[in-house]
PDB file with one MODEL, atoms N, CA, C and O in Angstrom:
MODEL        1
ATOM      1  N   MET A   1     141.086 114.694 126.265  1.00  0.00           N
ATOM      2  CA  MET A   1     139.893 115.683 127.038  1.00  0.00           C
ATOM      3  C   MET A   1     140.507 115.324 128.522  1.00  0.00           C
ATOM      4  O   MET A   1     140.836 114.163 128.766  1.00  0.00           O
ATOM      5  N   SER A   2     140.644 116.331 129.469  1.00  0.00           N
ATOM      6  CA  SER A   2     140.992 116.066 130.868  1.00  0.00           C
ATOM      7  C   SER A   2     139.778 115.488 131.631  1.00  0.00           C
ATOM      8  O   SER A   2     138.650 115.415 131.145  1.00  0.00           O
ATOM      9  N   ARG A   3     140.116 115.089 132.857  1.00  0.00           N
ATOM     10  CA  ARG A   3     138.880 114.562 133.524  1.00  0.00           C
ATOM     11  C   ARG A   3     138.035 115.481 134.142  1.00  0.00           C
ATOM     12  O   ARG A   3     136.909 115.120 134.482  1.00  0.00           O
ATOM     13  N   SER A   4     138.471 116.766 134.359  1.00  0.00           N
ATOM     14  CA  SER A   4     137.541 117.674 134.757  1.00  0.00           C
ATOM     15  C   SER A   4     136.853 118.547 133.613  1.00  0.00           C
ATOM     16  O   SER A   4     135.994 119.410 133.793  1.00  0.00           O
ATOM     17  N   ALA A   5     137.401 118.149 132.412  1.00  0.00           N
ATOM     18  CA  ALA A   5     136.513 118.805 131.216  1.00  0.00           C
ATOM     19  C   ALA A   5     135.286 117.870 130.966  1.00  0.00           C
ATOM     20  O   ALA A   5     134.233 118.270 130.469  1.00  0.00           O
ATOM     21  N   GLU A   6     135.524 116.600 131.355  1.00  0.00           N
ATOM     22  CA  GLU A   6     134.688 115.381 131.090  1.00  0.00           C
ATOM     23  C   GLU A   6     133.619 115.384 132.121  1.00  0.00           C
ATOM     24  O   GLU A   6     132.504 114.924 131.878  1.00  0.00           O
ATOM     25  N   ASN A   7     133.988 115.968 133.427  1.00  0.00           N
ATOM     26  CA  ASN A   7     132.844 116.196 134.462  1.00  0.00           C
ATOM     27  C   ASN A   7     131.849 117.227 134.218  1.00  0.00           C
ATOM     28  O   ASN A   7     130.653 117.283 134.507  1.00  0.00           O
ATOM     29  N   MET A   8     132.706 118.109 133.558  1.00  0.00           N
ATOM     30  CA  MET A   8     132.032 119.395 133.229  1.00  0.00           C
ATOM     31  C   MET A   8     130.687 119.037 132.079  1.00  0.00           C
ATOM     32  O   MET A   8     129.515 119.402 132.168  1.00  0.00           O
ATOM     33  N   LYS A   9     131.240 118.331 131.176  1.00  0.00           N
ATOM     34  CA  LYS A   9     130.441 118.180 130.077  1.00  0.00           C
ATOM     35  C   LYS A   9     129.157 117.018 130.569  1.00  0.00           C
ATOM     36  O   LYS A   9     128.005 117.016 130.136  1.00  0.00           O
ATOM     37  N   GLU A  10     129.661 116.207 131.439  1.00  0.00           N
ATOM     38  CA  GLU A  10     128.432 115.414 131.836  1.00  0.00           C
ATOM     39  C   GLU A  10     127.616 116.407 132.786  1.00  0.00           C
ATOM     40  O   GLU A  10     126.401 116.437 132.593  1.00  0.00           O
ATOM     41  N   ALA A  11     128.033 117.052 133.580  1.00  0.00           N
ATOM     42  CA  ALA A  11     127.191 117.894 134.412  1.00  0.00           C
ATOM     43  C   ALA A  11     126.280 119.139 133.584  1.00  0.00           C
ATOM     44  O   ALA A  11     125.253 119.646 134.036  1.00  0.00           O
ATOM     45  N   LYS A  12     126.790 119.416 132.545  1.00  0.00           N
ATOM     46  CA  LYS A  12     126.138 120.213 131.618  1.00  0.00           C
ATOM     47  C   LYS A  12     124.866 119.810 131.056  1.00  0.00           C
ATOM     48  O   LYS A  12     123.988 120.593 130.692  1.00  0.00           O
ATOM     49  N   TYR A  13     124.796 118.141 130.988  1.00  0.00           N
ATOM     50  CA  TYR A  13     123.593 117.648 130.271  1.00  0.00           C
ATOM     51  C   TYR A  13     122.976 116.729 131.339  1.00  0.00           C
ATOM     52  O   TYR A  13     121.995 116.075 130.986  1.00  0.00           O
ATOM     53  N   ASN A  14     123.368 116.611 132.442  1.00  0.00           N
ATOM     54  CA  ASN A  14     122.586 115.923 133.554  1.00  0.00           C
ATOM     55  C   ASN A  14     121.474 116.778 134.160  1.00  0.00           C
ATOM     56  O   ASN A  14     121.613 117.190 135.312  1.00  0.00           O
ATOM     57  N   ILE A  15     120.244 117.107 133.368  1.00  0.00           N
ATOM     58  CA  ILE A  15     119.333 117.987 133.732  1.00  0.00           C
ATOM     59  C   ILE A  15     118.068 116.931 134.242  1.00  0.00           C
ATOM     60  O   ILE A  15     117.575 116.056 133.530  1.00  0.00           O
ATOM     61  N   PRO A  16     117.695 117.226 135.582  1.00  0.00           N
ATOM     62  CA  PRO A  16     116.496 116.440 136.134  1.00  0.00           C
ATOM     63  C   PRO A  16     115.419 116.723 135.100  1.00  0.00           C
ATOM     64  O   PRO A  16     115.282 117.744 134.428  1.00  0.00           O
ATOM     65  N   LEU A  17     114.523 115.376 135.107  1.00  0.00           N
ATOM     66  CA  LEU A  17     113.434 115.116 134.318  1.00  0.00           C
ATOM     67  C   LEU A  17     112.462 116.449 134.308  1.00  0.00           C
ATOM     68  O   LEU A  17     112.080 117.039 133.297  1.00  0.00           O
ATOM     69  N   TRP A  18     112.164 116.771 135.633  1.00  0.00           N
ATOM     70  CA  TRP A  18     111.175 117.721 136.074  1.00  0.00           C
ATOM     71  C   TRP A  18     111.648 119.035 135.405  1.00  0.00           C
ATOM     72  O   TRP A  18     110.659 119.760 135.297  1.00  0.00           O
ATOM     73  N   HIS A  19     112.696 119.606 134.939  1.00  0.00           N
ATOM     74  CA  HIS A  19     113.305 120.573 134.453  1.00  0.00           C
ATOM     75  C   HIS A  19     113.497 120.287 132.739  1.00  0.00           C
ATOM     76  O   HIS A  19     113.959 121.178 132.026  1.00  0.00           O
ATOM     77  N   LYS A  20     113.197 119.308 132.328  1.00  0.00           N
ATOM     78  CA  LYS A  20     113.327 119.290 130.830  1.00  0.00           C
ATOM     79  C   LYS A  20     111.933 119.743 130.331  1.00  0.00           C
ATOM     80  O   LYS A  20     110.942 119.673 131.058  1.00  0.00           O
ATOM     81  N   LEU A  21     111.895 120.232 128.999  1.00  0.00           N
ATOM     82  CA  LEU A  21     110.561 120.423 128.440  1.00  0.00           C
ATOM     83  C   LEU A  21     110.050 119.337 127.645  1.00  0.00           C
ATOM     84  O   LEU A  21     108.853 119.103 127.477  1.00  0.00           O
ATOM     85  N   ASN A  22     111.006 118.689 127.166  1.00  0.00           N
ATOM     86  CA  ASN A  22     110.530 117.432 126.537  1.00  0.00           C
ATOM     87  C   ASN A  22     111.095 116.173 126.922  1.00  0.00           C
ATOM     88  O   ASN A  22     112.259 116.209 127.322  1.00  0.00           O
ATOM     89  N   LEU A  23     110.541 115.129 126.886  1.00  0.00           N
ATOM     90  CA  LEU A  23     111.169 113.703 127.645  1.00  0.00           C
ATOM     91  C   LEU A  23     111.103 112.768 126.397  1.00  0.00           C
ATOM     92  O   LEU A  23     110.305 112.985 125.484  1.00  0.00           O
ATOM     93  N   THR A  24     111.904 111.802 126.396  1.00  0.00           N
ATOM     94  CA  THR A  24     111.987 110.753 125.489  1.00  0.00           C
ATOM     95  C   THR A  24     110.960 109.598 126.258  1.00  0.00           C
ATOM     96  O   THR A  24     110.671 109.755 127.444  1.00  0.00           O
ATOM     97  N   ILE A  25     110.506 108.574 125.573  1.00  0.00           N
ATOM     98  CA  ILE A  25     109.470 107.885 125.871  1.00  0.00           C
ATOM     99  C   ILE A  25     109.888 107.109 127.307  1.00  0.00           C
ATOM    100  O   ILE A  25     109.061 106.854 128.182  1.00  0.00           O
ATOM    101  N   GLU A  26     111.425 106.756 127.397  1.00  0.00           N
ATOM    102  CA  GLU A  26     112.006 106.061 128.473  1.00  0.00           C
ATOM    103  C   GLU A  26     111.989 106.991 129.634  1.00  0.00           C
ATOM    104  O   GLU A  26     111.572 106.622 130.732  1.00  0.00           O
ATOM    105  N   GLU A  27     112.406 108.117 129.422  1.00  0.00           N
ATOM    106  CA  GLU A  27     112.429 109.326 130.551  1.00  0.00           C
ATOM    107  C   GLU A  27     110.875 109.432 130.880  1.00  0.00           C
ATOM    108  O   GLU A  27     110.578 109.301 132.067  1.00  0.00           O
ATOM    109  N   ALA A  28     109.943 109.634 130.049  1.00  0.00           N
ATOM    110  CA  ALA A  28     108.361 109.705 130.404  1.00  0.00           C
ATOM    111  C   ALA A  28     108.270 108.560 131.282  1.00  0.00           C
ATOM    112  O   ALA A  28     108.057 108.963 132.425  1.00  0.00           O
ATOM    113  N   ALA A  29     108.335 107.424 131.229  1.00  0.00           N
ATOM    114  CA  ALA A  29     107.990 106.247 131.844  1.00  0.00           C
ATOM    115  C   ALA A  29     108.577 106.299 133.003  1.00  0.00           C
ATOM    116  O   ALA A  29     107.808 106.059 133.933  1.00  0.00           O
ATOM    117  N   ALA A  30     109.976 106.591 133.383  1.00  0.00           N
ATOM    118  CA  ALA A  30     110.629 106.734 134.544  1.00  0.00           C
ATOM    119  C   ALA A  30     109.818 107.886 135.354  1.00  0.00           C
ATOM    120  O   ALA A  30     109.481 107.532 136.484  1.00  0.00           O
ATOM    121  N   TYR A  31     109.482 109.077 135.011  1.00  0.00           N
ATOM    122  CA  TYR A  31     108.876 110.353 135.443  1.00  0.00           C
ATOM    123  C   TYR A  31     107.477 110.016 135.844  1.00  0.00           C
ATOM    124  O   TYR A  31     107.094 110.534 136.893  1.00  0.00           O
ATOM    125  N   SER A  32     106.556 109.157 135.131  1.00  0.00           N
ATOM    126  CA  SER A  32     105.257 108.979 135.463  1.00  0.00           C
ATOM    127  C   SER A  32     104.742 107.879 136.246  1.00  0.00           C
ATOM    128  O   SER A  32     103.709 107.881 136.916  1.00  0.00           O
ATOM    129  N   GLY A  33     105.858 106.616 136.036  1.00  0.00           N
ATOM    130  CA  GLY A  33     105.626 105.362 136.389  1.00  0.00           C
ATOM    131  C   GLY A  33     104.379 104.621 135.475  1.00  0.00           C
ATOM    132  O   GLY A  33     103.780 103.641 135.918  1.00  0.00           O
ATOM    133  N   ILE A  34     104.087 105.194 134.208  1.00  0.00           N
ATOM    134  CA  ILE A  34     103.530 104.582 133.264  1.00  0.00           C
ATOM    135  C   ILE A  34     104.460 103.650 132.360  1.00  0.00           C
ATOM    136  O   ILE A  34     105.552 104.113 132.030  1.00  0.00           O
ATOM    137  N   GLY A  35     104.129 102.464 131.970  1.00  0.00           N
ATOM    138  CA  GLY A  35     105.346 101.745 131.183  1.00  0.00           C
ATOM    139  C   GLY A  35     105.292 102.404 129.612  1.00  0.00           C
ATOM    140  O   GLY A  35     104.490 103.147 129.047  1.00  0.00           O
ATOM    141  N   VAL A  36     106.330 101.865 129.276  1.00  0.00           N
ATOM    142  CA  VAL A  36     107.040 102.296 127.878  1.00  0.00           C
ATOM    143  C   VAL A  36     106.079 101.690 127.049  1.00  0.00           C
ATOM    144  O   VAL A  36     105.541 102.609 126.432  1.00  0.00           O
ATOM    145  N   ARG A  37     105.587 100.611 126.719  1.00  0.00           N
ATOM    146  CA  ARG A  37     104.414 100.046 126.019  1.00  0.00           C
ATOM    147  C   ARG A  37     103.182 100.731 125.783  1.00  0.00           C
ATOM    148  O   ARG A  37     102.615 100.896 124.703  1.00  0.00           O
ATOM    149  N   LYS A  38     102.692 101.266 127.391  1.00  0.00           N
ATOM    150  CA  LYS A  38     101.443 101.960 127.376  1.00  0.00           C
ATOM    151  C   LYS A  38     101.888 103.495 126.590  1.00  0.00           C
ATOM    152  O   LYS A  38     101.220 103.898 125.638  1.00  0.00           O
ATOM    153  N   LEU A  39     102.782 104.079 126.980  1.00  0.00           N
ATOM    154  CA  LEU A  39     103.064 105.245 126.279  1.00  0.00           C
ATOM    155  C   LEU A  39     103.337 105.199 124.975  1.00  0.00           C
ATOM    156  O   LEU A  39     103.160 106.320 124.500  1.00  0.00           O
ATOM    157  N   TYR A  40     103.703 104.388 124.133  1.00  0.00           N
ATOM    158  CA  TYR A  40     103.621 103.922 122.721  1.00  0.00           C
ATOM    159  C   TYR A  40     102.324 103.902 122.155  1.00  0.00           C
ATOM    160  O   TYR A  40     101.969 104.469 121.122  1.00  0.00           O
ATOM    161  N   ASP A  41     101.523 103.076 123.054  1.00  0.00           N
ATOM    162  CA  ASP A  41     100.059 103.096 122.619  1.00  0.00           C
ATOM    163  C   ASP A  41      99.408 104.564 122.564  1.00  0.00           C
ATOM    164  O   ASP A  41      98.832 105.080 121.606  1.00  0.00           O
ATOM    165  N   MET A  42      99.652 105.113 123.864  1.00  0.00           N
ATOM    166  CA  MET A  42      98.985 106.477 123.981  1.00  0.00           C
ATOM    167  C   MET A  42      99.400 107.819 122.705  1.00  0.00           C
ATOM    168  O   MET A  42      98.635 108.663 122.240  1.00  0.00           O
ATOM    169  N   THR A  43     100.738 107.619 122.436  1.00  0.00           N
ATOM    170  CA  THR A  43     101.152 108.654 121.579  1.00  0.00           C
ATOM    171  C   THR A  43     101.044 107.976 120.307  1.00  0.00           C
ATOM    172  O   THR A  43     101.594 108.605 119.403  1.00  0.00           O
ATOM    173  N   GLY A  44     100.503 106.884 119.955  1.00  0.00           N
ATOM    174  CA  GLY A  44     100.154 106.483 118.617  1.00  0.00           C
ATOM    175  C   GLY A  44      99.270 107.126 117.869  1.00  0.00           C
ATOM    176  O   GLY A  44      99.317 107.330 116.656  1.00  0.00           O
ATOM    177  N   CYS A  45      98.237 107.525 118.848  1.00  0.00           N
ATOM    178  CA  CYS A  45      97.225 108.272 118.115  1.00  0.00           C
ATOM    179  C   CYS A  45      97.368 109.713 117.892  1.00  0.00           C
ATOM    180  O   CYS A  45      97.948 110.453 118.686  1.00  0.00           O
ATOM    181  N   GLU A  46      96.678 110.201 116.493  1.00  0.00           N
ATOM    182  CA  GLU A  46      96.963 111.284 116.045  1.00  0.00           C
ATOM    183  C   GLU A  46      96.410 112.592 116.776  1.00  0.00           C
ATOM    184  O   GLU A  46      96.865 113.727 116.632  1.00  0.00           O
ATOM    185  N   ASP A  47      95.527 112.278 117.446  1.00  0.00           N
ATOM    186  CA  ASP A  47      95.122 113.547 118.324  1.00  0.00           C
ATOM    187  C   ASP A  47      95.628 113.346 119.756  1.00  0.00           C
ATOM    188  O   ASP A  47      94.983 113.606 120.771  1.00  0.00           O
ATOM    189  N   CYS A  48      96.922 112.826 119.699  1.00  0.00           N
ATOM    190  CA  CYS A  48      97.538 112.836 121.252  1.00  0.00           C
ATOM    191  C   CYS A  48      98.153 114.403 121.701  1.00  0.00           C
ATOM    192  O   CYS A  48      99.039 114.935 121.033  1.00  0.00           O
ATOM    193  N   PRO A  49      97.623 114.978 122.781  1.00  0.00           N
ATOM    194  CA  PRO A  49      97.967 116.572 122.623  1.00  0.00           C
ATOM    195  C   PRO A  49      99.464 116.754 123.329  1.00  0.00           C
ATOM    196  O   PRO A  49     100.098 117.792 123.520  1.00  0.00           O
ATOM    197  N   PHE A  50      99.818 115.319 123.661  1.00  0.00           N
ATOM    198  CA  PHE A  50     101.270 115.626 124.227  1.00  0.00           C
ATOM    199  C   PHE A  50     102.512 115.001 123.650  1.00  0.00           C
ATOM    200  O   PHE A  50     103.569 115.042 124.280  1.00  0.00           O
ATOM    201  N   VAL A  51     102.406 114.355 122.334  1.00  0.00           N
ATOM    202  CA  VAL A  51     103.435 114.083 121.732  1.00  0.00           C
ATOM    203  C   VAL A  51     104.023 115.100 120.641  1.00  0.00           C
ATOM    204  O   VAL A  51     103.347 115.870 119.958  1.00  0.00           O
ATOM    205  N   LEU A  52     105.342 114.957 120.615  1.00  0.00           N
ATOM    206  CA  LEU A  52     105.593 115.902 119.420  1.00  0.00           C
ATOM    207  C   LEU A  52     106.914 114.870 118.486  1.00  0.00           C
ATOM    208  O   LEU A  52     107.850 114.206 118.931  1.00  0.00           O
ATOM    209  N   TRP A  53     106.580 115.054 117.458  1.00  0.00           N
ATOM    210  CA  TRP A  53     107.071 114.166 116.320  1.00  0.00           C
ATOM    211  C   TRP A  53     108.326 114.839 115.888  1.00  0.00           C
ATOM    212  O   TRP A  53     108.331 116.014 115.519  1.00  0.00           O
ATOM    213  N   ILE A  54     109.539 113.989 115.939  1.00  0.00           N
ATOM    214  CA  ILE A  54     110.876 114.578 115.083  1.00  0.00           C
ATOM    215  C   ILE A  54     111.041 113.840 114.241  1.00  0.00           C
ATOM    216  O   ILE A  54     111.783 112.905 114.543  1.00  0.00           O
ATOM    217  N   GLY A  55     110.617 113.842 113.157  1.00  0.00           N
ATOM    218  CA  GLY A  55     110.596 112.587 112.104  1.00  0.00           C
ATOM    219  C   GLY A  55     109.959 111.562 112.591  1.00  0.00           C
ATOM    220  O   GLY A  55     108.771 111.719 112.873  1.00  0.00           O
ATOM    221  N   THR A  56     110.512 110.426 112.782  1.00  0.00           N
ATOM    222  CA  THR A  56     109.877 109.305 113.540  1.00  0.00           C
ATOM    223  C   THR A  56     110.045 109.199 114.895  1.00  0.00           C
ATOM    224  O   THR A  56     109.363 108.350 115.469  1.00  0.00           O
ATOM    225  N   ARG A  57     110.914 109.970 115.627  1.00  0.00           N
ATOM    226  CA  ARG A  57     111.155 109.977 116.977  1.00  0.00           C
ATOM    227  C   ARG A  57     110.195 110.893 117.532  1.00  0.00           C
ATOM    228  O   ARG A  57     109.875 112.018 117.148  1.00  0.00           O
ATOM    229  N   ARG A  58     109.714 110.069 118.706  1.00  0.00           N
ATOM    230  CA  ARG A  58     108.526 110.943 119.580  1.00  0.00           C
ATOM    231  C   ARG A  58     109.338 111.384 120.894  1.00  0.00           C
ATOM    232  O   ARG A  58     110.297 110.868 121.468  1.00  0.00           O
ATOM    233  N   LEU A  59     108.580 112.542 121.147  1.00  0.00           N
ATOM    234  CA  LEU A  59     109.049 113.294 122.664  1.00  0.00           C
ATOM    235  C   LEU A  59     107.857 113.391 123.101  1.00  0.00           C
ATOM    236  O   LEU A  59     106.868 113.370 122.368  1.00  0.00           O
ATOM    237  N   ILE A  60     107.832 113.509 124.339  1.00  0.00           N
ATOM    238  CA  ILE A  60     106.582 113.934 125.236  1.00  0.00           C
ATOM    239  C   ILE A  60     106.772 115.328 125.632  1.00  0.00           C
ATOM    240  O   ILE A  60     107.870 115.719 126.026  1.00  0.00           O
ATOM    241  N   LYS A  61     105.874 116.007 125.557  1.00  0.00           N
ATOM    242  CA  LYS A  61     105.954 117.364 125.894  1.00  0.00           C
ATOM    243  C   LYS A  61     105.573 117.467 127.556  1.00  0.00           C
ATOM    244  O   LYS A  61     104.432 117.375 128.009  1.00  0.00           O
ATOM    245  N   ARG A  62     106.648 117.652 128.241  1.00  0.00           N
ATOM    246  CA  ARG A  62     106.424 117.270 129.724  1.00  0.00           C
ATOM    247  C   ARG A  62     105.162 118.228 130.481  1.00  0.00           C
ATOM    248  O   ARG A  62     104.442 117.648 131.293  1.00  0.00           O
ATOM    249  N   LYS A  63     104.963 119.439 130.242  1.00  0.00           N
ATOM    250  CA  LYS A  63     103.875 120.036 130.577  1.00  0.00           C
ATOM    251  C   LYS A  63     102.629 119.745 130.299  1.00  0.00           C
ATOM    252  O   LYS A  63     101.790 120.044 131.148  1.00  0.00           O
ATOM    253  N   VAL A  64     102.329 119.297 129.441  1.00  0.00           N
ATOM    254  CA  VAL A  64     101.147 119.092 128.432  1.00  0.00           C
ATOM    255  C   VAL A  64     100.786 117.744 129.210  1.00  0.00           C
ATOM    256  O   VAL A  64      99.765 117.498 129.853  1.00  0.00           O
ATOM    257  N   PHE A  65     101.758 117.043 129.007  1.00  0.00           N
ATOM    258  CA  PHE A  65     101.639 115.599 129.861  1.00  0.00           C
ATOM    259  C   PHE A  65     101.113 115.480 131.088  1.00  0.00           C
ATOM    260  O   PHE A  65     100.141 114.808 131.433  1.00  0.00           O
ATOM    261  N   ASP A  66     101.917 116.276 131.823  1.00  0.00           N
ATOM    262  CA  ASP A  66     101.334 116.383 133.320  1.00  0.00           C
ATOM    263  C   ASP A  66      99.877 116.915 133.600  1.00  0.00           C
ATOM    264  O   ASP A  66      99.203 116.442 134.515  1.00  0.00           O
ATOM    265  N   ASP A  67      99.382 117.996 132.711  1.00  0.00           N
ATOM    266  CA  ASP A  67      97.913 118.506 132.564  1.00  0.00           C
ATOM    267  C   ASP A  67      97.211 117.246 132.182  1.00  0.00           C
ATOM    268  O   ASP A  67      96.123 117.065 132.729  1.00  0.00           O
ATOM    269  N   TYR A  68      97.628 116.356 131.353  1.00  0.00           N
ATOM    270  CA  TYR A  68      96.747 115.459 130.827  1.00  0.00           C
ATOM    271  C   TYR A  68      96.771 114.187 131.927  1.00  0.00           C
ATOM    272  O   TYR A  68      95.680 113.665 132.157  1.00  0.00           O
ATOM    273  N   ILE A  69      97.497 113.864 132.352  1.00  0.00           N
ATOM    274  CA  ILE A  69      97.563 112.946 133.498  1.00  0.00           C
ATOM    275  C   ILE A  69      96.936 113.362 134.805  1.00  0.00           C
ATOM    276  O   ILE A  69      96.455 112.535 135.580  1.00  0.00           O
ATOM    277  N   ALA A  70      96.950 114.727 135.047  1.00  0.00           N
ATOM    278  CA  ALA A  70      96.165 115.281 136.220  1.00  0.00           C
ATOM    279  C   ALA A  70      94.582 115.162 135.803  1.00  0.00           C
ATOM    280  O   ALA A  70      93.805 114.897 136.720  1.00  0.00           O
ATOM    281  N   LYS A  71      94.236 115.278 134.939  1.00  0.00           N
ATOM    282  CA  LYS A  71      92.759 115.505 134.177  1.00  0.00           C
ATOM    283  C   LYS A  71      92.241 113.802 133.893  1.00  0.00           C
ATOM    284  O   LYS A  71      91.050 113.557 133.701  1.00  0.00           O
ATOM    285  N   MET A  72      93.056 112.953 133.897  1.00  0.00           N
ATOM    286  CA  MET A  72      92.711 111.301 133.423  1.00  0.00           C
ATOM    287  C   MET A  72      92.337 110.732 134.861  1.00  0.00           C
ATOM    288  O   MET A  72      92.866 110.924 135.955  1.00  0.00           O
ATOM    289  N   TYR A  73      91.366 110.052 134.522  1.00  0.00           N
ATOM    290  CA  TYR A  73      90.679 109.000 135.606  1.00  0.00           C
ATOM    291  C   TYR A  73      91.578 107.512 135.395  1.00  0.00           C
ATOM    292  O   TYR A  73      91.965 106.744 136.277  1.00  0.00           O
ATOM    293  N   SER A  74      91.717 107.431 134.220  1.00  0.00           N
ATOM    294  CA  SER A  74      92.521 105.952 134.048  1.00  0.00           C
ATOM    295  C   SER A  74      93.163 106.135 132.835  1.00  0.00           C
ATOM    296  O   SER A  74      92.767 106.989 132.042  1.00  0.00           O
ATOM    297  N   VAL A  75      94.225 105.336 132.584  1.00  0.00           N
ATOM    298  CA  VAL A  75      94.915 105.426 131.286  1.00  0.00           C
ATOM    299  C   VAL A  75      95.225 104.016 130.609  1.00  0.00           C
ATOM    300  O   VAL A  75      95.798 103.966 129.521  1.00  0.00           O
TER     301      VAL A  75
ENDMDL
END
């Protein structure tokens, strides 16, 4: 693969976090400033409105997460 093709491939998937629909736990931690362990605790509840399960993998629905955090007093 040529150097320019590698750069294009990297650029294609280098999407800013605020543009992604779903975030990994690590991305959500960087995005929100909430720790990874706390996010795992929060998403472990069955009634968590912003978690999306793909098999055993959890993703955070960014827009719902933003709304949830905006309404909360503490987490």
